[in-house]
DRENDO-1510 file (C-alpha; in Angstrom, 1 decimal, always signed):
<recs>
REC; n; res; u; v; w
REC; 1; UNK; -2.6; -32.1; +61.3 .
REC; 2; UNK; -1.3; -33.3; +57.9 .
REC; 3; UNK; -4.5; -32.0; +56.3 .
REC; 4; UNK; -4.2; -28.6; +57.9 .
REC; 5; UNK; -0.5; -28.3; +56.9 .
REC; 6; UNK; -1.4; -29.3; +53.3 .
REC; 7; UNK; -4.1; -26.6; +53.2 .
REC; 8; UNK; -1.8; -23.9; +54.6 .
REC; 9; UNK; +0.9; -25.0; +52.1 .
REC; 10; UNK; -1.5; -24.9; +49.2 .
REC; 11; UNK; -2.7; -21.4; +50.2 .
REC; 12; UNK; +0.8; -20.1; +50.5 .
REC; 13; UNK; +1.7; -21.6; +47.1 .
REC; 14; UNK; -1.3; -19.9; +45.5 .
REC; 15; UNK; -0.5; -16.5; +47.1 .
REC; 16; UNK; +3.1; -16.9; +45.9 .
REC; 17; UNK; +1.9; -17.6; +42.4 .
REC; 18; UNK; -0.3; -14.5; +42.5 .
REC; 19; UNK; +2.6; -12.4; +43.7 .
REC; 20; UNK; +4.8; -13.8; +41.0 .
REC; 21; UNK; +2.3; -12.8; +38.3 .
REC; 22; UNK; +1.9; -9.3; +39.8 .
REC; 23; UNK; +5.7; -8.9; +39.9 .
REC; 24; UNK; +5.9; -9.9; +36.3 .
REC; 25; UNK; +3.3; -7.2; +35.5 .
REC; 26; UNK; +5.3; -4.7; +37.4 .
REC; 27; UNK; +8.5; -5.6; +35.6 .
REC; 28; UNK; +6.8; -5.5; +32.2 .
REC; 29; UNK; +5.7; -1.9; +32.9 .
REC; 30; UNK; +9.4; -0.9; +33.2 .
REC; 31; UNK; +9.8; -1.2; +29.4 .
REC; 32; UNK; +7.4; +1.5; +28.3 .
REC; 33; UNK; +8.3; +3.7; +31.3 .
REC; 34; UNK; +12.0; +3.6; +30.3 .
REC; 35; UNK; +11.3; +5.6; +27.2 .
REC; 36; UNK; +9.8; +8.5; +29.1 .
REC; 37; UNK; +13.0; +10.3; +30.3 .
REC; 38; UNK; +14.2; +10.7; +26.7 .
REC; 39; UNK; +10.8; +11.9; +25.6 .
REC; 40; UNK; +10.6; +14.4; +28.5 .
REC; 41; UNK; +14.0; +15.8; +27.7 .
REC; 42; UNK; +13.1; +16.3; +24.1 .
REC; 43; UNK; +9.8; +17.9; +25.0 .
REC; 44; UNK; +11.4; +20.3; +27.5 .
REC; 45; UNK; +14.1; +21.4; +25.2 .
REC; 46; UNK; +11.5; +22.1; +22.5 .
REC; 47; UNK; +9.7; +24.7; +24.7 .
REC; 48; UNK; +9.7; +28.4; +23.9 .
REC; 49; UNK; +11.8; +29.3; +27.0 .
REC; 50; UNK; +14.5; +26.8; +26.2 .
REC; 51; UNK; +15.5; +26.6; +22.5 .
REC; 52; UNK; +12.5; +28.4; +21.3 .
REC; 53; UNK; +11.7; +32.0; +20.6 .
REC; 54; UNK; +11.8; +33.1; +24.3 .
REC; 55; UNK; +15.1; +31.2; +24.9 .
REC; 56; UNK; +18.3; +30.8; +22.9 .
REC; 57; UNK; +16.6; +31.5; +19.6 .
REC; 58; UNK; +16.0; +35.2; +20.6 .
REC; 59; UNK; +19.8; +35.9; +20.5 .
REC; 60; UNK; +21.4; +37.1; +17.3 .
REC; 61; UNK; +22.0; +34.5; +14.6 .
REC; 62; UNK; +20.2; +31.7; +16.5 .
REC; 63; UNK; +16.7; +32.3; +15.1 .
REC; 64; UNK; +17.0; +29.0; +13.3 .
REC; 65; UNK; +16.7; +27.2; +16.7 .
REC; 66; UNK; +12.9; +27.8; +16.6 .
REC; 67; UNK; +12.6; +25.1; +14.0 .
REC; 68; UNK; +14.8; +22.8; +16.0 .
REC; 69; UNK; +12.7; +23.5; +19.1 .
REC; 70; UNK; +9.5; +22.7; +17.2 .
REC; 71; UNK; +11.0; +19.4; +16.0 .
REC; 72; UNK; +12.1; +18.4; +19.4 .
REC; 73; UNK; +8.8; +19.3; +21.0 .
REC; 74; UNK; +7.0; +17.3; +18.3 .
REC; 75; UNK; +9.3; +14.3; +18.9 .
REC; 76; UNK; +8.7; +14.3; +22.7 .
REC; 77; UNK; +5.0; +15.0; +22.3 .
REC; 78; UNK; +4.6; +12.1; +20.0 .
REC; 79; UNK; +5.6; +9.7; +22.7 .
REC; 80; UNK; +3.2; +11.1; +25.3 .
REC; 81; UNK; +0.4; +11.2; +22.7 .
REC; 82; UNK; +0.8; +7.5; +22.0 .
REC; 83; UNK; +1.4; +6.2; +25.6 .
REC; 84; UNK; -1.4; +3.6; +25.5 .
REC; 85; UNK; +0.0; +2.0; +22.4 .
REC; 86; UNK; +3.5; +2.0; +23.8 .
REC; 87; UNK; +2.3; +0.4; +27.0 .
REC; 88; UNK; +0.4; -2.3; +25.0 .
REC; 89; UNK; +3.7; -3.1; +23.1 .
REC; 90; UNK; +6.0; -2.8; +26.1 .
REC; 91; UNK; +3.8; -4.9; +28.4 .
REC; 92; UNK; +3.2; -7.6; +25.8 .
REC; 93; UNK; +6.9; -8.0; +25.1 .
REC; 94; UNK; +7.9; -7.7; +28.8 .
REC; 95; UNK; +5.3; -10.1; +30.2 .
REC; 96; UNK; +5.5; -12.9; +27.6 .
REC; 97; UNK; +8.3; -15.3; +28.1 .
REC; 98; UNK; +10.5; -15.7; +25.0 .
REC; 99; UNK; +8.6; -13.0; +23.2 .
REC; 100; UNK; +9.4; -12.1; +19.6 .
REC; 101; UNK; +8.2; -9.8; +16.9 .
REC; 102; UNK; +4.8; -11.6; +16.5 .
REC; 103; UNK; +4.0; -10.7; +20.1 .
REC; 104; UNK; +4.5; -7.0; +19.3 .
REC; 105; UNK; +2.4; -7.3; +16.2 .
REC; 106; UNK; -0.4; -9.0; +18.1 .
REC; 107; UNK; -0.3; -6.1; +20.7 .
REC; 108; UNK; -0.5; -3.5; +17.9 .
REC; 109; UNK; -3.4; -5.3; +16.2 .
REC; 110; UNK; -5.2; -5.7; +19.5 .
REC; 111; UNK; -4.8; -2.1; +20.6 .
REC; 112; UNK; -5.8; -0.6; +17.2 .
REC; 113; UNK; -8.9; -2.8; +17.2 .
REC; 114; UNK; -9.7; -2.1; +20.8 .
REC; 115; UNK; -9.2; +1.7; +20.4 .
REC; 116; UNK; -11.3; +1.8; +17.2 .
REC; 117; UNK; -14.2; -0.1; +18.8 .
REC; 118; UNK; -14.2; +1.9; +22.1 .
REC; 119; UNK; -14.0; +5.2; +20.2 .
REC; 120; UNK; -16.8; +4.4; +17.9 .
REC; 121; UNK; -19.0; +3.2; +20.7 .
REC; 122; UNK; -18.4; +6.2; +23.0 .
REC; 123; UNK; -18.3; +9.1; +20.4 .
REC; 124; UNK; -21.9; +10.1; +21.2 .
REC; 125; UNK; -21.5; +9.8; +25.0 .
REC; 126; UNK; -21.2; +12.8; +27.3 .
REC; 127; UNK; -18.0; +11.6; +28.9 .
REC; 128; UNK; -14.3; +12.4; +28.8 .
REC; 129; UNK; -13.3; +9.1; +30.3 .
REC; 130; UNK; -10.8; +7.1; +28.2 .
REC; 131; UNK; -9.0; +3.9; +29.2 .
REC; 132; UNK; -5.6; +5.5; +28.4 .
REC; 133; UNK; -2.6; +3.4; +29.5 .
REC; 134; UNK; -4.9; +1.0; +31.4 .
REC; 135; UNK; -6.4; +0.0; +28.1 .
REC; 136; UNK; -2.9; -0.4; +26.7 .
REC; 137; UNK; -1.8; -2.5; +29.7 .
REC; 138; UNK; -4.9; -4.7; +29.4 .
REC; 139; UNK; -4.2; -5.3; +25.7 .
REC; 140; UNK; -0.5; -6.0; +26.3 .
REC; 141; UNK; -1.3; -8.6; +29.0 .
REC; 142; UNK; -3.9; -10.2; +26.8 .
REC; 143; UNK; -1.5; -10.4; +23.9 .
REC; 144; UNK; +1.2; -11.9; +26.0 .
REC; 145; UNK; -1.1; -14.5; +27.5 .
REC; 146; UNK; -2.5; -15.5; +24.1 .
REC; 147; UNK; +0.9; -15.6; +22.5 .
REC; 148; UNK; +2.2; -18.0; +25.2 .
REC; 149; UNK; -0.8; -20.2; +24.8 .
REC; 150; UNK; -1.2; -20.2; +21.0 .
REC; 151; UNK; +2.0; -19.3; +19.2 .
REC; 152; UNK; +2.7; -23.0; +18.5 .
REC; 153; UNK; -0.9; -24.0; +17.6 .
REC; 154; UNK; -1.3; -26.2; +14.5 .
REC; 155; UNK; -4.4; -25.8; +12.3 .
REC; 156; UNK; -5.8; -28.1; +9.7 .
REC; 157; UNK; -3.7; -28.4; +6.6 .
REC; 158; UNK; -5.8; -26.0; +4.5 .
REC; 159; UNK; -5.5; -23.4; +7.2 .
REC; 160; UNK; -1.9; -24.2; +8.1 .
REC; 161; UNK; -0.7; -20.8; +6.8 .
REC; 162; UNK; -2.5; -19.1; +9.6 .
REC; 163; UNK; -1.2; -21.3; +12.3 .
REC; 164; UNK; +1.6; -20.7; +14.8 .
REC; 165; UNK; +2.7; -17.1; +15.4 .
REC; 166; UNK; +0.4; -15.9; +12.6 .
REC; 167; UNK; -2.6; -17.1; +14.6 .
REC; 168; UNK; -2.0; -14.8; +17.6 .
REC; 169; UNK; -2.6; -11.4; +15.8 .
REC; 170; UNK; -5.9; -12.9; +14.4 .
REC; 171; UNK; -6.9; -13.8; +17.9 .
REC; 172; UNK; -6.0; -10.4; +19.2 .
REC; 173; UNK; -8.2; -8.7; +16.6 .
REC; 174; UNK; -11.1; -10.6; +18.1 .
REC; 175; UNK; -9.9; -10.0; +21.7 .
REC; 176; UNK; -9.5; -6.3; +21.0 .
REC; 177; UNK; -13.0; -6.1; +19.8 .
REC; 178; UNK; -14.4; -7.8; +22.9 .
REC; 179; UNK; -12.3; -5.8; +25.3 .
REC; 180; UNK; -13.4; -2.6; +23.5 .
REC; 181; UNK; -17.1; -3.5; +24.1 .
REC; 182; UNK; -16.3; -4.4; +27.7 .
REC; 183; UNK; -14.6; -1.1; +28.4 .
REC; 184; UNK; -17.5; +0.7; +26.7 .
REC; 185; UNK; -19.8; -0.8; +29.3 .
REC; 186; UNK; -17.8; -0.2; +32.4 .
REC; 187; UNK; -15.2; +2.5; +31.7 .
REC; 188; UNK; -17.4; +5.6; +31.4 .
REC; 189; UNK; -18.8; +4.9; +34.8 .
REC; 190; UNK; -15.4; +4.2; +36.3 .
REC; 191; UNK; -13.9; +7.3; +34.8 .
REC; 192; UNK; -16.6; +9.7; +35.7 .
REC; 193; UNK; -17.4; +8.3; +39.1 .
REC; 194; UNK; -14.1; +7.0; +40.4 .
REC; 195; UNK; -11.0; +8.4; +38.6 .
REC; 196; UNK; -12.2; +11.9; +38.0 .
REC; 197; UNK; -13.4; +12.4; +41.7 .
REC; 198; UNK; -10.1; +10.9; +42.9 .
REC; 199; UNK; -8.2; +13.3; +40.6 .
REC; 200; UNK; -10.2; +16.3; +41.8 .
REC; 201; UNK; -9.7; +15.3; +45.4 .
REC; 202; UNK; -6.0; +14.9; +44.9 .
REC; 203; UNK; -5.8; +18.3; +43.3 .
REC; 204; UNK; -7.6; +19.9; +46.2 .
REC; 205; UNK; -5.6; +18.0; +48.8 .
REC; 206; UNK; -2.2; +17.9; +47.2 .
REC; 207; UNK; -0.1; +17.3; +50.2 .
REC; 208; UNK; -2.4; +14.6; +51.7 .
REC; 209; UNK; -2.8; +12.9; +48.4 .
REC; 210; UNK; +0.9; +12.9; +47.7 .
REC; 211; UNK; +1.6; +11.6; +51.2 .
REC; 212; UNK; -0.8; +8.7; +50.8 .
REC; 213; UNK; +0.7; +7.9; +47.4 .
REC; 214; UNK; +4.2; +8.0; +48.8 .
REC; 215; UNK; +3.3; +5.6; +51.7 .
REC; 216; UNK; +1.6; +3.1; +49.4 .
REC; 217; UNK; +4.4; +3.3; +46.8 .
REC; 218; UNK; +7.0; +2.5; +49.4 .
REC; 219; UNK; +4.9; -0.3; +50.9 .
REC; 220; UNK; +4.6; -1.9; +47.5 .
REC; 221; UNK; +8.3; -1.5; +46.6 .
REC; 222; UNK; +9.5; -4.8; +48.3 .
REC; 223; UNK; +6.9; -6.7; +46.2 .
REC; 224; UNK; +7.9; -5.0; +43.0 .
REC; 225; UNK; +4.3; -3.8; +42.5 .
REC; 226; UNK; +4.9; -0.1; +42.8 .
REC; 227; UNK; +5.0; +0.4; +39.1 .
REC; 228; UNK; +1.4; -0.7; +38.9 .
REC; 229; UNK; +0.4; +2.1; +41.2 .
REC; 230; UNK; +2.7; +4.6; +39.4 .
REC; 231; UNK; +1.0; +3.8; +36.1 .
REC; 232; UNK; -2.3; +4.7; +37.5 .
REC; 233; UNK; -1.2; +7.9; +39.2 .
REC; 234; UNK; +1.1; +9.2; +36.5 .
REC; 235; UNK; -1.0; +8.4; +33.4 .
REC; 236; UNK; -4.6; +7.9; +34.4 .
REC; 237; UNK; -5.9; +9.8; +37.5 .
REC; 238; UNK; -6.7; +13.4; +36.9 .
REC; 239; UNK; -7.7; +15.3; +33.7 .
REC; 240; UNK; -6.5; +18.4; +32.0 .
REC; 241; UNK; -6.5; +20.1; +28.6 .
REC; 242; UNK; -3.3; +20.9; +26.8 .
REC; 243; UNK; -2.5; +23.9; +24.6 .
REC; 244; UNK; -4.0; +22.2; +21.5 .
REC; 245; UNK; -7.3; +21.6; +23.4 .
REC; 246; UNK; -6.8; +17.9; +23.8 .
REC; 247; UNK; -7.8; +16.2; +27.0 .
REC; 248; UNK; -4.9; +14.6; +28.9 .
REC; 249; UNK; -4.9; +12.2; +31.7 .
REC; 250; UNK; -2.6; +11.6; +34.6 .
REC; 251; UNK; -0.3; +13.7; +36.8 .
REC; 252; UNK; +2.8; +13.2; +34.8 .
REC; 253; UNK; +1.1; +13.8; +31.4 .
REC; 254; UNK; -0.7; +16.9; +32.7 .
REC; 255; UNK; +2.5; +18.2; +34.1 .
REC; 256; UNK; +4.3; +18.1; +30.8 .
REC; 257; UNK; +1.2; +19.6; +29.2 .
REC; 258; UNK; +1.9; +22.7; +31.4 .
REC; 259; UNK; -1.2; +22.6; +33.7 .
REC; 260; UNK; -0.6; +24.6; +36.9 .
REC; 261; UNK; -0.8; +22.6; +40.1 .
REC; 262; UNK; +0.2; +19.3; +38.6 .
REC; 263; UNK; +3.3; +17.3; +39.4 .
REC; 264; UNK; +2.3; +17.0; +43.1 .
REC; 265; UNK; +2.8; +13.2; +43.1 .
REC; 266; UNK; +6.3; +13.6; +41.6 .
REC; 267; UNK; +7.5; +16.5; +43.8 .
REC; 268; UNK; +9.1; +14.3; +46.5 .
REC; 269; UNK; +9.9; +11.4; +44.1 .
REC; 270; UNK; +11.9; +12.4; +41.1 .
REC; 271; UNK; +14.3; +14.9; +42.9 .
REC; 272; UNK; +15.3; +12.0; +45.3 .
REC; 273; UNK; +15.7; +9.6; +42.4 .
REC; 274; UNK; +17.7; +12.0; +40.3 .
REC; 275; UNK; +20.0; +13.5; +43.0 .
REC; 276; UNK; +19.6; +11.6; +46.3 .
REC; 277; UNK; +20.3; +8.1; +45.0 .
REC; 278; UNK; +23.4; +9.1; +42.9 .
REC; 279; UNK; +24.7; +11.0; +46.0 .
REC; 280; UNK; +24.1; +7.9; +48.2 .
REC; 281; UNK; +25.9; +5.7; +45.6 .
REC; 282; UNK; +28.8; +8.2; +45.5 .
REC; 283; UNK; +29.0; +8.1; +49.3 .
REC; 284; UNK; +29.1; +4.3; +49.3 .
REC; 285; UNK; +31.8; +4.3; +46.7 .
REC; 286; UNK; +33.9; +6.7; +48.7 .
REC; 287; UNK; +33.5; +4.6; +51.9 .
REC; 288; UNK; +33.9; +1.2; +50.3 .
</recs>
């Protein structure tokens, strides 16, 4: 009996530890996601039908707004163009306990190395699959784990300068190289045979796909793991081409790129978050 109870207790402890780590990952994803509303507002205001030539700028004396619109669109677009790097930074800082500037530096070094290696190894492949934010998340988690493990390491006296926090970015350069090689081996297949078909199926079965996503999203909410799913759907699944001819990935990114038919996964989500929840909060305040 005691042995059985010990086994059950050990199994529960391990499951609890796994959930705790997954919840930390979910919380760490909130940091890069938090910047997206500001970027989206800037990008929207910079469109031609808002402050641009087909919007306010067409009225007398306001032609100078076209330059303002271009600047706002560029500012918002810069965030969406660099989402993988932002995720690498945000996840590294959010996941590591007592993180500091060296954690962010390690994430940047790791991502730049990873992206350079992956790009160089896949430039001759007939594939549009890119790791995107998943690559950034992987680098961010790796930087956080390595920082926690090695940020206090002490080297031999003649290498002491490279010890401690300075050691982590060096490790991340090596880790980024290895992760880039690993993604080169597995990611083209995953992208072409898993993510692209899933994205095409979702586009062809929008209501069904959005319904499945909504159910799974709500099921993961009590565990704090819904942001992991959100990151996949918003920034990875599905491909499109923006006005500049660049390939974009994810429902959210393609929506802001102006592709028709995208935004399905957000249709029943953001309106509720933006209007339903404030209304519920107002009702509670009135009744309290």
